[in-house]
C-alpha positions as CSV (number, residue, x, y, z in Angstrom):
1,M,15.2,-13.5,-27.2
2,I,16.7,-12.8,-30.6
3,L,19.0,-10.1,-32.0
4,I,18.6,-8.9,-35.6
5,T,21.4,-7.0,-37.3
6,D,21.7,-5.1,-40.5
7,S,25.3,-4.1,-41.2
8,G,26.5,-2.0,-44.1
9,S,30.1,-1.0,-44.6
10,T,29.6,2.2,-42.7
11,K,27.0,1.4,-39.9
12,A,25.2,-1.3,-38.3
13,D,21.7,-1.3,-36.8
14,W,20.9,-3.9,-34.1
15,A,17.3,-4.7,-32.7
16,L,16.7,-6.9,-29.7
17,I,13.4,-8.8,-30.0
18,D,11.7,-10.3,-27.0
19,H,8.3,-12.1,-27.4
20,G,7.6,-10.4,-30.6
21,C,8.4,-6.9,-29.4
22,C,11.5,-4.8,-30.1
23,V,12.9,-3.9,-26.7
24,S,16.2,-2.2,-27.6
25,R,17.9,-0.6,-30.6
26,I,21.5,0.0,-30.9
27,Q,23.7,1.5,-33.8
28,T,27.4,0.7,-34.2
29,C,30.0,1.1,-36.9
30,G,29.6,-1.3,-39.9
31,F,31.4,-4.5,-40.5
32,N,32.7,-5.9,-43.9
33,P,34.7,-9.2,-44.1
34,Y,36.1,-8.0,-47.3
35,M,37.8,-5.1,-45.7
36,Q,38.3,-6.3,-42.1
37,T,39.8,-9.4,-40.5
38,T,38.1,-11.6,-38.0
39,D,40.1,-10.3,-35.2
40,D,39.5,-6.6,-36.1
41,M,35.8,-7.2,-36.3
42,A,35.7,-9.0,-32.9
43,C,37.7,-6.2,-31.3
44,K,35.4,-3.6,-32.7
45,L,32.4,-5.6,-31.5
46,K,33.7,-5.9,-28.0
47,D,34.4,-2.1,-27.9
48,S,31.1,-1.1,-29.1
49,A,27.7,-0.3,-27.4
50,L,26.7,-4.0,-27.8
51,Q,28.2,-4.8,-24.4
52,K,24.9,-3.4,-23.0
53,I,22.9,-6.3,-24.4
54,T,25.4,-9.1,-24.6
55,D,24.2,-10.5,-21.2
56,R,20.5,-10.3,-22.0
57,G,20.2,-14.0,-22.8
58,I,20.2,-13.9,-26.5
59,N,19.7,-17.3,-28.0
60,H,19.5,-16.5,-31.7
61,L,21.3,-13.8,-33.7
62,W,20.4,-13.0,-37.4
63,F,23.1,-11.0,-38.9
64,Y,22.7,-9.5,-42.4
65,G,25.8,-7.9,-43.7
66,A,27.7,-6.5,-46.5
67,G,30.2,-8.7,-47.9
68,C,28.7,-11.6,-46.1
69,T,28.9,-14.1,-49.0
70,P,28.5,-17.8,-48.4
71,G,31.7,-19.5,-47.3
72,D,34.7,-17.9,-45.8
73,K,33.5,-14.4,-45.4
74,S,30.3,-15.4,-43.6
75,D,32.3,-17.8,-41.5
76,S,34.8,-14.9,-40.5
77,V,31.9,-12.8,-39.3
78,A,30.3,-15.7,-37.4
79,T,33.6,-16.4,-35.6
80,A,33.9,-12.7,-34.7
81,L,30.3,-12.8,-33.4
82,K,30.8,-16.0,-31.4
83,A,33.8,-14.3,-29.6
84,V,31.3,-11.7,-28.2
85,F,28.0,-13.6,-27.9
86,G,29.4,-17.1,-27.0
87,T,28.9,-20.5,-28.6
88,E,25.6,-21.0,-27.0
89,C,24.0,-18.3,-29.2
90,K,22.7,-19.7,-32.6
91,I,24.3,-17.2,-35.1
92,E,23.2,-17.1,-38.7
93,V,25.1,-14.8,-41.2
94,L,23.5,-14.0,-44.4
95,S,24.1,-11.3,-46.9
96,D,22.7,-7.7,-46.7
97,M,21.0,-8.6,-50.1
98,V,19.0,-11.4,-48.4
99,G,18.2,-8.9,-45.6
100,A,17.0,-6.1,-48.0
101,A,14.9,-8.7,-50.0
102,R,13.2,-9.8,-46.8
103,A,12.7,-6.4,-45.4
104,L,11.4,-4.9,-48.6
105,C,9.3,-7.8,-50.0
106,Q,8.6,-9.8,-47.0
107,H,7.0,-13.0,-48.5
108,S,6.0,-11.5,-51.9
109,E,7.9,-11.8,-55.2
110,G,9.6,-8.5,-56.3
111,I,12.9,-6.9,-57.2
112,A,14.9,-5.6,-54.1
113,C,17.8,-3.0,-54.4
114,I,20.3,-1.6,-52.0
115,L,21.4,2.0,-52.5
116,G,23.6,3.0,-49.7
117,T,27.5,3.1,-49.3
118,G,27.4,0.4,-52.1
119,S,24.6,-0.9,-54.4
120,N,23.1,-4.3,-55.2
121,S,20.0,-5.7,-56.5
122,C,18.3,-9.3,-56.8
123,L,15.1,-11.0,-58.0
124,Y,13.3,-12.5,-55.0
125,N,10.5,-15.1,-55.3
126,G,9.1,-14.5,-51.9
127,R,11.4,-17.1,-50.3
128,E,14.9,-16.6,-51.6
129,I,17.0,-14.9,-54.1
130,V,16.7,-16.4,-57.6
131,A,18.9,-14.1,-59.5
132,N,21.6,-11.6,-58.7
133,V,23.6,-9.3,-60.9
134,P,27.0,-9.0,-59.2
135,P,27.5,-5.5,-57.9
136,L,31.4,-5.6,-58.4
137,G,32.1,-2.9,-55.8
138,F,32.6,0.9,-56.2
139,I,35.5,0.5,-58.8
140,L,33.9,-1.9,-61.2
141,G,30.2,-1.4,-60.4
142,D,28.1,-0.2,-57.5
143,E,26.3,2.1,-59.9
144,G,24.0,4.6,-58.0
145,S,25.7,4.0,-54.6
146,G,27.0,6.8,-52.4
147,A,30.5,5.7,-53.2
148,Y,29.8,5.7,-56.9
149,L,28.3,9.2,-56.7
150,G,31.2,10.5,-54.7
151,K,33.7,8.9,-57.3
152,L,31.8,10.7,-60.1
153,L,31.9,14.1,-58.2
154,V,35.6,13.8,-57.5
155,G,36.5,12.7,-60.9
156,N,34.4,15.4,-62.5
157,V,35.8,18.1,-60.1
158,L,39.5,17.1,-60.7
159,K,39.0,16.7,-64.4
160,G,37.5,20.1,-64.7
161,Q,34.1,18.6,-65.8
162,M,32.2,20.4,-63.1
163,A,30.8,24.0,-63.0
164,Q,33.4,26.2,-61.2
165,E,31.2,27.5,-58.4
166,V,30.4,23.8,-57.6
167,A,34.1,22.9,-57.7
168,S,35.0,25.9,-55.5
169,R,32.4,24.9,-53.0
170,F,33.6,21.3,-53.0
171,F,37.1,22.1,-52.2
172,E,36.1,24.6,-49.5
173,E,33.9,22.1,-47.9
174,V,36.3,19.1,-47.8
175,G,39.3,21.2,-46.9
176,M,41.6,19.3,-49.2
177,D,43.5,19.9,-52.5
178,S,43.9,17.6,-55.4
179,A,46.8,15.8,-53.9
180,D,45.1,15.3,-50.5
181,I,42.2,13.8,-52.3
182,I,44.3,11.4,-54.3
183,N,46.0,10.3,-51.2
184,R,42.8,9.8,-49.4
185,V,41.2,7.7,-52.1
186,Y,44.3,5.5,-53.1
187,R,46.4,5.3,-50.0
188,Q,44.0,5.5,-47.0
189,P,41.6,2.7,-45.7
190,F,37.8,2.6,-46.7
191,P,38.0,4.9,-49.7
192,N,34.4,3.8,-50.3
193,R,33.3,5.2,-47.0
194,W,35.0,8.5,-47.7
195,L,33.6,8.8,-51.2
196,A,30.0,7.9,-50.0
197,S,30.4,10.7,-47.2
198,L,30.4,13.2,-50.1
199,A,26.6,12.3,-51.0
200,P,25.2,15.0,-48.6
201,F,27.3,17.6,-50.5
202,I,25.9,16.3,-53.7
203,H,22.4,16.3,-52.4
204,R,22.6,20.0,-51.1
205,N,23.6,20.9,-54.8
206,L,21.0,19.0,-56.7
207,D,19.6,22.3,-58.0
208,H,22.7,22.7,-60.1
209,K,22.3,21.1,-63.6
210,D,25.8,19.6,-63.6
211,I,25.0,17.7,-60.4
212,R,21.5,16.8,-61.3
213,N,22.6,15.4,-64.7
214,M,25.5,13.4,-62.9
215,V,23.1,11.9,-60.5
216,G,20.4,11.2,-63.0
217,S,22.8,9.4,-65.1
218,A,24.3,7.3,-62.1
219,F,20.7,6.0,-61.3
220,T,19.9,5.3,-64.9
221,A,23.2,3.3,-65.1
222,F,22.1,1.4,-62.0
223,F,18.8,0.4,-63.4
224,Q,20.2,-0.4,-66.9
225,R,23.2,-2.4,-65.8
226,N,21.4,-4.3,-63.0
227,V,17.6,-4.3,-62.8
228,T,16.8,-4.5,-66.4
229,N,18.9,-7.8,-66.5
230,Y,16.2,-9.6,-64.6
231,N,13.6,-9.0,-67.5
232,R,10.8,-8.5,-65.1
233,P,9.3,-5.1,-65.9
234,D,6.0,-6.5,-64.3
235,L,7.4,-6.5,-60.8
236,P,7.9,-3.5,-58.6
237,V,11.4,-2.4,-57.9
238,N,12.0,-1.8,-54.2
239,C,14.8,0.1,-52.8
240,V,16.4,0.4,-49.3
241,G,19.3,2.6,-48.1
242,S,20.3,6.2,-47.3
243,I,20.8,7.0,-50.9
244,A,17.4,5.5,-51.9
245,H,15.8,7.5,-49.2
246,Y,17.2,10.9,-49.9
247,Y,17.4,10.7,-53.7
248,R,13.9,9.2,-54.1
249,E,12.6,11.7,-56.5
250,I,15.5,11.2,-59.1
251,I,15.3,7.5,-58.6
252,V,11.7,7.4,-59.5
253,E,12.5,9.5,-62.5
254,A,15.2,7.3,-63.7
255,A,13.2,4.0,-63.3
256,T,10.2,5.6,-65.0
257,S,12.2,6.6,-68.0
258,L,13.1,2.9,-68.4
259,G,9.5,1.6,-67.9
260,L,10.2,0.3,-64.5
261,T,7.9,0.9,-61.5
262,I,9.3,1.8,-58.0
263,G,7.4,0.1,-55.2
264,T,8.7,0.5,-51.6
265,I,11.5,2.8,-50.6
266,M,12.8,2.7,-47.1
267,Q,16.0,4.2,-45.5
268,S,16.9,1.2,-43.3
269,P,16.1,-2.4,-43.7
270,I,15.9,-3.0,-39.9
271,E,12.1,-2.1,-39.5
272,G,11.3,-4.5,-42.3
273,L,13.4,-7.2,-40.8
274,I,11.9,-6.8,-37.4
275,E,8.4,-7.3,-39.1
276,Y,9.7,-10.2,-41.2
277,H,11.1,-12.1,-38.1
278,K,8.0,-11.4,-36.1
279,D,5.7,-12.7,-38.8
280,A,7.9,-15.7,-39.8
281,S,9.2,-16.8,-36.4
282,G,7.0,-15.7,-33.5
283,E,9.1,-15.7,-30.5
284,T,12.0,-18.0,-31.5
285,G,13.4,-16.4,-34.6
286,N,13.6,-19.7,-36.5
């Protein structure tokens, strides 16, 4: 029996596979070793809904996660997972980018992109990632992500660069003034999650030209600063994540304007990962 996990900074999807069939699905909070200690992750794992399946005889766990870069960060996540699933379970921790590439492209060459709380991209040859433009996080990069869109919205509102009716609607919905917002972003934990939580507000107001232009420029920046660096306009650009799913129309417009072709767009990688591990591993997950 194998367990497959796709974890972003906000939420994690878990799928339990037995004899090639998905027998259980669970969602928990997300995990990111850049923002959480090993002990904190282990504590949250133990307190989560995962307790329902930890005694199911899982022999292989594939964990694809945000911030799971090779080395100390992946080791930190693996240690936290071992505290819950035990040392008998084979645990493999890989980046969410590897998970996205496998889910989107399976065994074919392509460009894979993550557009969720954060953003990332890679060139995938059907077996492994061969090029990756560093995403740099929501302060220096993460163009097109939920956190990036939220950052643009807040900055435009607070600097008076957003239409008054949109700004008034924003303050009313968040129930915060400028000082509260500054405090939330600069002094509270997980500012990226909070900024990304503003994406639904942005989506509901897409019919306003200020919002539409802001979103369009964000996705254009994502493709220009990331995808075009791979110099492979012949390959489809595949996207996964909540932002990719809900902003599909504008993403296609931005990509097309740069001569890029959008391929698959999916909301969550977990379905693609289930298919990948079924196809590649049969019952064992190897």
